[in-house]
N, CA, C and O of each residue as an XYZ file, in Angstrom:
500
protein
N      75.095    -69.615     -8.398
C      74.715    -70.021     -6.920
C      73.001    -69.270     -6.186
O      73.077    -68.044     -6.260
N      72.078    -69.575     -5.768
C      71.011    -69.017     -5.884
C      70.770    -68.890     -4.341
O      70.876    -69.699     -3.419
N      70.332    -67.292     -4.421
C      70.516    -67.042     -2.997
C      68.511    -66.377     -2.783
O      67.792    -65.712     -3.528
N      68.266    -67.061     -1.282
C      66.617    -66.495     -1.096
C      66.645    -65.146     -0.932
O      67.736    -64.644     -0.662
N      65.661    -64.425     -1.038
C      65.577    -63.090     -0.608
C      64.784    -63.170      1.032
O      65.146    -62.679      2.101
N      63.595    -63.993      0.684
C      62.515    -64.279      1.703
C      63.073    -65.140      2.402
O      63.557    -66.098      1.799
N      63.218    -65.081      4.203
C      63.845    -66.290      4.438
C      62.755    -66.542      5.479
O      61.771    -65.802      5.428
N      62.809    -67.567      6.490
C      61.823    -68.334      7.418
C      61.163    -67.191      8.384
O      59.993    -66.897      8.628
N      62.404    -66.683      8.822
C      61.965    -65.525      9.921
C      61.363    -64.609      9.144
O      60.479    -64.288      9.939
N      61.140    -63.849      8.059
C      60.192    -63.051      7.494
C      59.155    -63.396      7.450
O      58.267    -62.653      7.867
N      58.820    -64.814      6.863
C      57.306    -65.431      6.803
C      56.872    -65.595      7.936
O      55.656    -65.404      7.943
N      57.487    -65.999      9.436
C      57.048    -66.003     10.321
C      56.413    -64.826     10.708
O      55.198    -64.918     10.879
N      56.951    -63.715     10.894
C      56.945    -62.526     11.206
C      55.721    -61.820     10.535
O      54.741    -61.304     11.074
N      55.979    -61.914      9.476
C      54.484    -61.624      8.311
C      53.366    -62.369      8.500
O      52.268    -61.942      8.145
N      53.542    -63.698      9.146
C      52.074    -64.568      9.436
C      51.652    -63.736     11.195
O      50.546    -63.281     11.489
N      52.795    -63.748     12.035
C      52.049    -63.559     13.317
C      51.705    -62.250     13.484
O      50.751    -62.060     14.238
N      52.400    -60.961     12.816
C      52.148    -59.690     12.753
C      51.161    -59.218     12.054
O      50.750    -58.069     12.218
N      50.630    -60.094     11.140
C      49.500    -60.333     10.058
C      48.312    -60.576     10.893
O      47.451    -59.707     11.031
N      48.240    -61.705     11.439
C      47.356    -62.136     12.354
C      47.050    -61.169     13.726
O      45.917    -60.952     14.156
N      48.013    -60.761     14.178
C      47.631    -59.461     14.974
C      47.306    -58.000     14.918
O      46.731    -57.240     15.698
N      47.980    -57.823     13.489
C      46.745    -56.457     13.120
C      45.738    -56.767     12.717
O      44.961    -55.817     12.622
N      45.163    -58.170     12.263
C      43.805    -58.665     11.833
C      43.151    -58.338     12.984
O      42.171    -57.624     12.772
N      43.428    -58.718     14.597
C      42.772    -58.613     15.465
C      42.469    -57.521     16.002
O      41.407    -57.193     16.532
N      43.782    -56.724     15.810
C      43.412    -54.996     16.363
C      42.552    -54.380     15.177
O      42.031    -53.312     15.499
N      42.284    -54.795     13.896
C      41.747    -54.318     13.238
C      39.842    -54.789     13.427
O      38.889    -54.118     13.030
N      39.819    -55.646     13.890
C      38.711    -56.696     14.227
C      38.186    -55.752     15.497
O      37.100    -55.180     15.404
N      38.863    -55.644     16.473
C      38.440    -54.661     17.519
C      38.325    -53.104     16.761
O      37.355    -52.483     17.195
N      38.857    -52.603     16.065
C      38.212    -51.298     15.591
C      37.159    -51.163     15.122
O      36.582    -50.081     15.012
N      36.695    -52.353     14.732
C      35.136    -52.442     13.693
C      34.650    -52.184     12.531
O      33.456    -52.038     12.273
N      35.784    -52.102     11.596
C      35.175    -52.260     10.460
C      36.239    -52.997      9.420
O      37.417    -53.154      9.742
N      35.680    -53.458      8.073
C      36.463    -54.396      7.118
C      37.631    -53.834      6.642
O      38.550    -54.508      6.177
N      37.639    -52.280      6.766
C      38.840    -51.444      6.102
C      39.842    -51.497      7.021
O      41.033    -51.615      6.733
N      39.289    -51.394      8.374
C      40.245    -51.435      9.425
C      40.954    -52.487      9.496
O      42.170    -52.298      9.509
N      40.556    -53.627      9.552
C      41.092    -55.375      9.377
C      42.201    -55.239      8.476
O      43.395    -55.374      8.740
N      41.476    -54.857      6.999
C      42.608    -55.035      6.225
C      44.082    -53.845      6.058
O      45.170    -53.968      5.497
N      43.516    -52.843      6.760
C      45.079    -51.595      6.676
C      45.610    -52.324      7.888
O      46.829    -52.484      7.827
N      44.931    -52.899      9.171
C      45.907    -52.915     10.182
C      46.714    -54.450      9.746
O      47.911    -54.633      9.969
N      45.921    -55.356      9.170
C      46.527    -56.530      8.748
C      47.988    -56.357      7.640
O      48.986    -57.073      7.560
N      47.650    -55.246      6.960
C      48.797    -54.796      5.596
C      49.968    -54.404      6.581
O      51.085    -54.838      6.298
N      49.797    -53.509      7.882
C      50.956    -52.707      8.336
C      51.237    -53.771      9.492
O      52.230    -53.584     10.195
N      50.530    -54.729      9.699
C      51.437    -55.904     10.561
C      52.166    -56.855      9.871
O      52.950    -57.502     10.566
N      52.105    -57.193      8.338
C      52.666    -57.857      7.706
C      53.867    -57.281      7.269
O      54.770    -58.088      7.048
N      54.144    -55.931      7.064
C      55.276    -55.108      6.635
C      55.835    -55.165      8.217
O      57.051    -55.313      8.338
N      55.239    -55.085      9.116
C      56.319    -54.913     10.577
C      57.123    -56.511     10.530
O      58.315    -56.805     10.611
N      55.775    -57.433     10.348
C      56.489    -58.821     10.578
C      57.658    -58.802      9.845
O      58.740    -58.884     10.425
N      57.549    -58.663      8.163
C      58.363    -58.783      7.607
C      59.590    -58.071      7.767
O      60.642    -58.707      7.705
N      59.603    -56.587      8.003
C      60.746    -56.063      8.605
C      61.565    -56.637      9.841
O      62.793    -56.702      9.782
N      61.075    -56.923     10.615
C      61.395    -57.373     11.981
C      62.265    -58.709     11.797
O      63.219    -59.089     12.475
N      61.404    -59.566     10.213
C      61.928    -60.861     10.212
C      63.397    -60.735      9.150
O      64.098    -61.711      8.883
N      63.617    -59.540      8.717
C      65.077    -59.456      8.233
C      66.050    -59.104      9.222
O      67.228    -59.425      9.068
N      65.609    -58.400     10.336
C      66.768    -58.713     11.277
C      66.690    -60.086     11.991
O      67.649    -60.291     12.735
N      65.888    -60.943     11.941
C      66.408    -62.230     12.549
C      65.521    -62.383     13.834
O      66.167    -62.743     14.818
N      64.039    -62.165     14.059
C      63.576    -61.990     15.152
C      62.783    -63.222     15.563
O      61.780    -63.171     16.275
N      63.295    -64.303     15.071
C      62.576    -65.628     15.723
C      62.169    -66.136     16.594
O      61.173    -66.858     16.601
N      63.259    -65.699     18.030
C      62.973    -65.712     19.272
C      61.801    -64.821     19.572
O      61.002    -65.157     20.447
N      61.691    -63.995     19.073
C      60.710    -62.716     19.375
C      59.301    -63.486     19.091
O      58.365    -63.766     19.840
N      59.547    -63.727     17.620
C      58.067    -64.270     17.254
C      57.445    -65.420     17.876
O      56.263    -65.764     17.908
N      58.791    -66.093     18.504
C      57.999    -67.274     19.719
C      57.390    -67.077     20.858
O      56.441    -67.529     21.498
N      58.129    -66.346     20.925
C      57.719    -65.599     22.620
C      56.491    -64.933     22.548
O      55.779    -64.842     23.548
N      56.027    -64.251     20.994
C      54.524    -63.747     21.007
C      53.787    -64.629     21.233
O      53.012    -64.665     22.188
N      53.954    -65.668     20.187
C      52.979    -66.926     19.922
C      52.769    -67.691     21.442
O      51.665    -67.852     21.961
N      54.070    -68.127     22.041
C      53.600    -68.636     23.282
C      53.053    -68.011     24.268
O      52.375    -68.669     25.057
N      53.247    -66.333     24.492
C      52.775    -65.637     25.173
C      50.940    -65.481     25.010
O      50.153    -65.272     25.933
N      50.655    -65.639     23.712
C      49.147    -65.293     23.459
C      48.515    -66.848     23.219
O      47.311    -67.015     23.026
N      49.268    -67.711     23.249
C      48.387    -68.935     23.762
C      48.177    -69.303     25.152
O      47.232    -69.939     25.617
N      49.335    -68.744     25.843
C      49.269    -68.931     27.430
C      48.056    -68.067     28.111
O      47.324    -68.353     29.059
N      48.113    -66.900     27.274
C      47.270    -65.616     28.098
C      45.540    -66.021     27.306
O      44.445    -65.758     27.804
N      45.828    -66.757     25.893
C      44.101    -66.967     25.752
C      43.671    -67.906     26.789
O      42.628    -67.775     27.429
N      44.556    -68.907     26.939
C      44.103    -69.945     27.659
C      43.628    -69.793     29.177
O      42.651    -70.287     29.740
N      44.542    -69.026     29.615
C      44.639    -68.741     31.217
C      42.923    -67.430     31.494
O      42.198    -67.398     32.488
N      42.821    -66.656     30.341
C      41.804    -65.947     30.276
C      40.623    -66.434     30.002
O      39.697    -65.716     30.381
N      40.146    -68.035     29.132
C      39.236    -68.906     28.820
C      38.959    -69.205     30.201
O      37.976    -68.722     30.762
N      39.944    -70.140     30.905
C      39.682    -70.770     32.017
C      39.141    -69.580     33.209
O      38.063    -69.827     33.749
N      39.740    -68.544     33.539
C      39.063    -67.937     34.699
C      38.064    -67.332     33.913
O      37.092    -67.988     34.288
N      37.774    -66.800     33.359
C      36.856    -65.241     32.651
C      35.999    -66.004     31.730
O      34.877    -65.500     31.778
N      36.038    -67.203     30.741
C      35.170    -67.706     30.098
C      35.644    -67.064     28.626
O      36.429    -66.134     28.441
N      34.910    -67.866     27.632
C      35.259    -67.887     26.117
C      35.368    -66.255     26.009
O      36.429    -65.826     25.557
N      34.276    -65.230     26.417
C      34.797    -64.215     26.081
C      36.102    -63.453     26.015
O      36.393    -62.843     24.985
N      36.788    -63.459     26.921
C      37.797    -63.113     27.555
C      38.720    -63.309     26.791
O      39.612    -62.462     26.831
N      38.896    -64.541     25.748
C      40.142    -65.484     25.146
C      40.784    -64.239     24.513
O      41.786    -63.724     25.009
N      40.167    -63.749     23.369
C      40.880    -62.505     22.701
C      41.661    -61.255     23.301
O      42.621    -60.691     22.775
N      41.099    -60.963     24.421
C      41.963    -59.852     25.245
C      43.023    -60.658     25.884
O      44.167    -60.219     26.005
N      42.621    -61.977     26.348
C      43.616    -62.698     26.929
C      44.907    -63.021     26.543
O      45.897    -63.022     27.275
N      44.837    -63.401     24.907
C      45.640    -63.644     23.955
C      46.700    -62.284     23.336
O      47.838    -62.318     22.867
N      45.697    -61.077     23.597
C      46.392    -59.761     23.034
C      47.446    -59.660     24.105
O      48.650    -59.760     23.867
N      46.942    -59.462     25.268
C      47.751    -59.259     26.611
C      48.783    -60.074     26.878
O      49.773    -59.666     27.485
N      48.627    -61.606     26.350
C      49.801    -62.395     26.683
C      50.721    -62.356     25.610
O      51.944    -62.420     25.734
N      50.091    -62.248     24.553
C      51.348    -62.116     23.630
C      52.365    -60.902     23.851
O      53.577    -61.097     23.763
N      51.760    -59.474     24.180
C      52.544    -58.054     24.395
C      53.293    -58.755     25.661
O      54.491    -58.955     25.462
N      52.913    -59.061     26.619
C      54.088    -59.726     27.606
C      54.764    -60.686     26.868
O      55.910    -60.302     26.637
N      54.584    -61.490     26.526
C      55.336    -62.627     25.762
C      56.343    -61.868     24.839
O      57.510    -62.253     24.914
N      56.017    -60.688     23.849
C      57.027    -60.529     23.067
C      58.134    -59.394     24.300
O      59.353    -59.312     24.152
N      57.462    -58.738     25.286
C      58.409    -58.045     26.170
C      59.234    -58.989     26.654
O      60.440    -58.803     26.488
N      58.804    -60.149     27.323
C      59.832    -60.631     28.056
C      60.818    -61.651     27.064
O      61.819    -62.258     27.446
N      60.325    -61.653     25.905
C      61.331    -62.180     24.579
C      62.225    -61.323     24.281
O      63.162    -61.844     23.678
N      62.341    -60.105     24.471
C      63.232    -59.096     24.066
C      64.293    -58.834     25.381
O      65.489    -58.548     25.323
N      63.491    -59.021     26.509
C      64.443    -58.974     27.449
C      65.021    -60.240     27.673
O      65.947    -60.109     28.474
N      64.877    -61.407     27.313
C      65.399    -62.323     27.728
C      66.532    -62.485     26.302
O      67.697    -62.879     26.356
N      65.994    -62.178     25.439
C      67.292    -62.220     24.271
C      68.219    -61.287     24.938
O      69.324    -61.724     25.260
N      67.921    -60.085     25.181
C      69.392    -58.949     25.786
C      69.860    -59.416     26.983
O      71.004    -59.000     27.164
N      69.400    -60.213     28.018
C      70.058    -60.924     29.094
C      70.851    -61.953     28.580
O      71.843    -62.170     29.277
N      70.718    -62.784     27.411
C      71.258    -63.974     27.039
C      72.632    -63.031     26.574
O      73.728    -63.017     27.133
N      72.273    -62.387     25.575
C      73.535    -61.901     25.137
C      74.147    -61.079     25.994
O      75.232    -60.751     25.514
N      73.970    -60.624     26.972
C      74.944    -59.876     28.093
C      75.825    -61.356     28.572
O      77.041    -61.535     28.500
N      74.983    -62.118     28.969
C      75.546    -63.240     29.368
C      76.818    -63.877     28.574
O      77.986    -64.004     28.943
N      76.244    -64.196     27.474
C      77.464    -64.916     26.191
C      78.608    -63.890     26.632
O      79.619    -64.225     27.249
N      78.303    -62.611     26.231
C      79.487    -61.774     26.230
C      80.511    -61.585     27.406
O      81.666    -61.164     27.336
N      79.770    -62.019     28.551
C      80.747    -61.789     30.187
C      81.111    -63.136     29.985
O      82.148    -63.281     30.632
N      80.726    -64.531     29.266
C      81.415    -65.419     29.506
C      82.631    -65.245     28.379
O      83.672    -65.872     28.572
N      82.528    -64.565     27.440
C      83.767    -64.736     26.733
C      84.915    -63.567     27.309
O      86.137    -63.710     27.271
N      84.279    -62.552     27.771
C      85.125    -61.701     28.634
C      86.164    -61.790     30.116
O      87.031    -61.093     30.643
N      85.461    -63.115     30.385
C      86.199    -63.767     31.953
C      86.969    -64.983     31.422
O      86.522    -65.862     30.685
N      88.034    -64.892     31.860
C      88.885    -66.121     31.990
C      88.221    -67.401     32.471
O      87.169    -67.185     33.072
N      88.607    -68.832     32.348
C      88.078    -69.861     33.054
C      88.409    -69.713     34.184
O      89.336    -68.925     34.371
N      87.855    -70.333     35.258
C      88.227    -70.268     36.945
C      89.220    -71.592     36.962
O      89.786    -71.785     38.038
N      89.507    -72.558     35.857
C      90.715    -73.336     35.977
C      91.693    -73.357     35.541
O      91.966    -73.782     34.418
N      92.284    -72.993     36.173
C      94.342    -72.397     36.006
C      94.848    -73.820     36.292
O      94.599    -74.630     37.185
N      95.862    -73.837     34.926
C      96.851    -74.794     34.989
C      98.205    -74.669     36.171
O      98.959    -75.469     36.725
N      97.985    -73.082     36.170
C      99.136    -72.797     37.539
C      99.021    -73.227     38.669
O      97.829    -73.416     38.909
N      99.806    -73.541     39.686
C      99.634    -73.651     41.100
C     100.361    -72.534     41.773
O     101.554    -72.260     41.639
N      99.457    -71.916     42.530
C     100.472    -71.238     43.503
C     101.164    -71.866     44.707
O     100.483    -72.284     45.644
N     102.617    -71.954     44.716
C     102.744    -72.655     46.323
C     103.269    -71.710     47.610
O     103.839    -70.625     47.493
N     102.963    -72.335     48.759
C     103.200    -71.952     49.819
C     104.485    -72.199     50.212
O     105.033    -73.268     50.480
N     105.114    -70.493     50.215
C     106.596    -71.201     50.739
C     106.471    -70.955     52.321
O     105.715    -70.164     52.883
N     107.462    -71.886     52.932
C     107.492    -72.080     54.228
C     108.221    -70.982     54.955
O     108.333    -71.022     56.181
């Protein structure tokens, strides 16, 4: 039986966070900063992927796309990187919050019995 150590979540995380690290390094302004920030991003993304953060990664990508498009539409092409970075941060934040709320909702559904009961209460005249 062959087991795979590297999962899809780990690869997605490495790519997403590696790109984020490269963008941060670009804003810091040197080639060394781009390499170091990208490497740190790849490691963080890989570790979060181990924990199974697929919804988190998807929320970051969707937020970055929406933020970049909105910033480009409102302020022009020069604001796209800043809008994408801000949108990615908000997407990650909202993704974590939504994940926690979904888990809380699932647990509350398990703990409360169904409203439909087979027993009936009869009124005694």
